[in-house]
N, C-alpha and C positions, 0 to 999 in steps of 0.2 A: 548718481546711478544716473543716465541716458535714458532720452523721451523713449526710444528704444524697445529698453530694457521694461521699465513702464511699461509697455506698449504688452510686451510679453507676458510680465505678469494677471495684468488683466483680462487677458483673454485665457489666461488656464484660467485664471478663479471661475472666467464669465462660463466656459468648456465646464468645468466642475459644474458647478451651479447646476448650468440648464444642462445640461448629456449624464453627468456620474460621471465623465469619466478620466481616470487623472495621467494627463500629458507632463510634458514637462518637454518646453521646446528649446530641444536643440538650434535649429538657424528657421530663420525664413526668410522663404523664397524672397514673394514678394509679401509684402505688405500693403494694404488697406489700398486698392487696384481693384479702379472701375473695372462691375462686369455688368452692366446697364445702367441706364438713368441714374434709379437712383441707389443701387446695391453697389457693393465694392465683400471686395474678398480677402483673405492670408492661405498664401500654401508656405506651409512648415513643417521641419523634418522633428524628428523626437529620436529623445536619447537611443530609443528602439529601436533608429531609423525606417519610423512607418510614417510615412507620409500623406499627414489631413489637409484639407481644404477648411475652414469657414467660413460661410457666406453669410451677409448681414443686410438689409436695408429697412428702409425708414416705406415701403408702401408691402401689401402684402405679394408672397412670393409666396407659392405650391409644390411643392412632390413633386411635377410634373418640368418650372422653371427649372427649378434647380436642377435637375437633369439636362434638360439641355443646355446650359450657363454649364457646367462639370464637363456635357461636350466641345461645347465651340472651348471653352478655351484650352481643348489637346488636351483633356484630361478623361481619365478611362475609371470607374468608379467602381469601386471592391462594392462597401458598406454604405446605406446612409443610415445612420445613426439616428435612432429614437427619439424624445426626449427624456428623461433623466424618471421612471418607476413605470414609462408606460414603453415593454419591450413589443408590445402586437402596434404601438398608434396607426400607422399607418393601415393593416385589415385594419381595425376599429374604426374606422373613418370613413376607412371605403365600404365596410360594410352597411354603416348608417349612411352615406353617399348612396350608394343599388338600392339599400330602402326605400327609399323615398321615392327613385326611380321607378322603382317594381314595386310598391310595396303588397302586393299577393303574391308573392314569390316567397316561399318557404325555407327552402332547402337553397343555400348562396353557396358556391366554391367557390375556393380562393379562383377558379381562372375566370369566373361572371363579375373579378373586382379589381380585374389586372387594371383594366385600367381605373378605376373609379376611387384606383390610389394612392394612381398623380392628382386628384384631387385633396387631396390635407396639404391644409396649410405646413408652414416651416418655412420661417422664420423666425430665426436661426439658421441656420442650415449647419451640420458633421459630417463633412463626408470626409471616409478613405478610400485613400486613393492605390489602386492598384498599379498605376504606369501610365510615363508620360507618352503620346503618342510624338515621334518625326520629334522628338526631347528639347520641346518646342513646347511655353508656357503662352496665350495671348489676355490680353488686357480688349475692356471694351472702348468702341474710337471714334465720334462721331469724324474725325473727321475723314476714315477713312474708307477705301470705296467698301472694303468689304463687312464695315464697321465693326473688326475686330484688326488690332496688330501684338508685334513681339513684343511680352513686357520681361520674358527672361528664357537663357537655353540653362536646361538639365534635366540632365537623362536618368531617369529613380525605373524599375522595373520589376515588383516585387513578384521574391519565389515564392510557394510555395514549399509548403514540408508539413511532415505527418511529423 
């Protein structure tokens, strides 16, 4: 077995343990691609033809950071998958952060916590991708003038069916 196959099996196991999602990787589009000074991403297609992005880093990453990285990579997210067993993870953290800032408020609506959800720790992150913008996926590059360079050309758009 090759190193690539071991990496894919380890990634599948990690996703199963941390997010509770059973995934079979069909093809890795980019593997261990840098997305910041301390984080790397793996973009892969499953056997069910779903595109996922897995981001892990050595430093603390928040949901807001992950959203920014997904956008800069040229991707459009459909779903940010919460940790296993905590389906309301981002809302719970958002409510706690909101109550730290506004301890006197008793009624907290979903509109109130939109910003505070982005402060939830999210490392590693698993994102279901709905579209690759312009058919290009970018990676972090300190030598580039924009800070990003083309990592792969890949066309994908998820068509929702009812």
